[in-house]
C-alpha positions, -999 to 999 in steps of 0.1 A, spaced: 0 0 0 13 34 -9 13 60 19 -8 91 15 -3 125 31 -34 139 47 -33 176 54 -51 187 85 -47 221 95 -78 175 330 -60 142 332 -86 116 342 -93 79 341 -126 65 353 -140 31 360 -173 20 344 -189 -7 325 -170 -28 300 -184 -30 265 -183 -53 236 -191 -85 255 -157 -81 272 -168 -84 309 -146 -107 330 -121 -111 303 -95 -85 315 -71 -85 343 -73 -56 369 -60 -22 357 -35 -16 384 -25 19 372 -55 36 355 -34 67 346 -6 50 327 -27 47 295 -21 10 291 -52 -12 288 -55 -41 312 -45 -73 295 -71 -98 284 -70 -133 298 -60 -145 263 -34 -123 247 -33 -126 209 -1 -131 189 17 -100 177 8 -89 142 34 -75 118 30 -39 108 50 -16 85 47 20 97 62 32 64 29 21 47 7 42 71 -10 73 58 2 104 75 -13 137 87 7 170 87 -2 192 116 17 220 133 50 212 116 47 175 126 41 145 104 19 120 122 14 84 112 -22 72 111 -24 37 124 -51 14 110 -78 0 133 -66 -36 129 -31 -27 140 -42 -5 169 -65 -32 182 -36 -57 183 -15 -32 202 -44 -27 226 -49 -64 232 -12 -70 238 -7 -39 260 18 -25 235 6 12 234 -6 39 258 -40 53 247 -49 90 249 -85 103 244 -82 138 231 -120 147 234 -138 164 262 -143 151 297 -181 146 291 -174 126 259 -147 105 277 -169 98 307 -197 84 286 -175 60 266 -139 56 258 -114 29 248 -107 6 277 -75 17 295 -72 51 279 -67 83 298 -82 117 291 -58 143 277 -78 169 257 -66 185 225 -46 204 219 -22 203 248 -37 182 276 -37 199 311 -2 211 314 21 197 341 -7 177 357 -15 158 325 -9 121 329 14 120 299 39 143 316 54 113 335 55 89 305 88 79 289 94 98 257 100 68 235 69 48 246 43 41 219 13 64 222 -20 62 203 -43 93 203 -79 92 192 -110 113 188 -144 110 172 -139 135 144 -123 111 135 -89 128 131 -86 165 140 -86 165 178 -64 134 178 -39 148 154 -37 181 173 -30 162 205 -4 140 187 14 170 173 16 186 207 30 154 222 56 152 194 65 189 200 69 180 237 96 154 228 76 122 224 90 101 195 66 73 190 31 88 185 3 75 163 -33 85 156 -61 59 154 -70 65 117 -105 52 119 -115 72 150 -133 63 182 -167 56 167 -154 29 144 -139 12 174 -172 17 193 -193 4 164 -172 -28 162 -178 -32 200 -141 -34 208 -133 -30 245 -148 1 260 -153 16 294 -176 44 306 -210 52 319 -231 50 287 -215 25 263 -245 20 241 -250 56 233 -242 64 197 -251 101 191 -267 113 159 -243 128 134 -249 165 125 -229 181 97 -216 216 102 -204 233 70 -190 268 69 -169 294 51 -145 320 63 -116 341 50 -92 319 31 -63 337 48 -71 315 78 -63 283 58 -48 257 80 -62 272 112 -87 254 135 -124 259 139 -136 247 173 -173 235 177 -186 233 212 -217 224 231 -213 250 259 -232 234 287 -216 200 287 -182 210 272 -184 186 243 -161 196 215 -151 188 180 -127 206 157 -119 209 120 -94 227 98 -100 255 74 -92 246 39 -74 267 13 -107 281 -1 -118 291 34 -143 263 38 -146 240 68 -167 210 76 -172 188 107 -194 158 115 -203 164 152 -216 136 174 -227 154 206 -249 135 230 -281 147 246 -286 177 223 -316 189 203 -322 213 175 -326 241 200 -292 234 218 -268 264 215 -237 255 197 -205 277 196 -185 280 164 -151 295 172 -131 306 142 -96 323 146 -111 358 145 -147 354 156 -171 332 176 -208 328 170 -233 310 192 -266 298 176 -291 270 180 -281 238 162 -311 241 139 -296 273 123 -262 257 118 -271 226 98 -284 223 62 -267 256 54 -233 271 49 -223 292 79 -205 325 70 -182 335 98 
């Protein structure tokens, strides 16, 4: 497979239910903040992977390999990577990859972030639901902080969720509706980030402004309605409007 370049512009670990029919199949997680998943009772054999074949994303002067779901799942089941959820605390608490810690994009939570104590050469996988923008922002920040072995889950959290791979959290069956946000701004902001937030819960997604000034994001916020206020934060301006006025249209900002 030929590699493609993809251009993309509070530390917490909680207990909860296990998903995907995985109950009673995992050993105890003795250090919930280390990002390593607890090992299953039956560890699968190691699968060969060639990182030179992985697609890459270029973010904030960093080139980040995008690891396929099959490879990441094998790392997870063998305890061969630390997992970082780059979404909001609300999204993490509802459901996350088993063993992962919360370290929100772009930069975690400073010196108290769980990653601050991790060895710089350990393999780390970041993920989000976008499926790539928050996770690549967090991965770029980790690389800029000196980490050397950072990957992004290419397929994103919701593909992991839909396959019923190991999960933890308080509402594992919740799969929020997808809402498409499409907008346009000054092309001079190309490569910058647009942040999309549900203000009450803190749920967040992000997307990059393209060379023509357009941006698009598929948001999956839970427990929202068409009347829920949504914040669209561009580099120069922020608007807050009900969800109903932000979908099925092109937002000018």
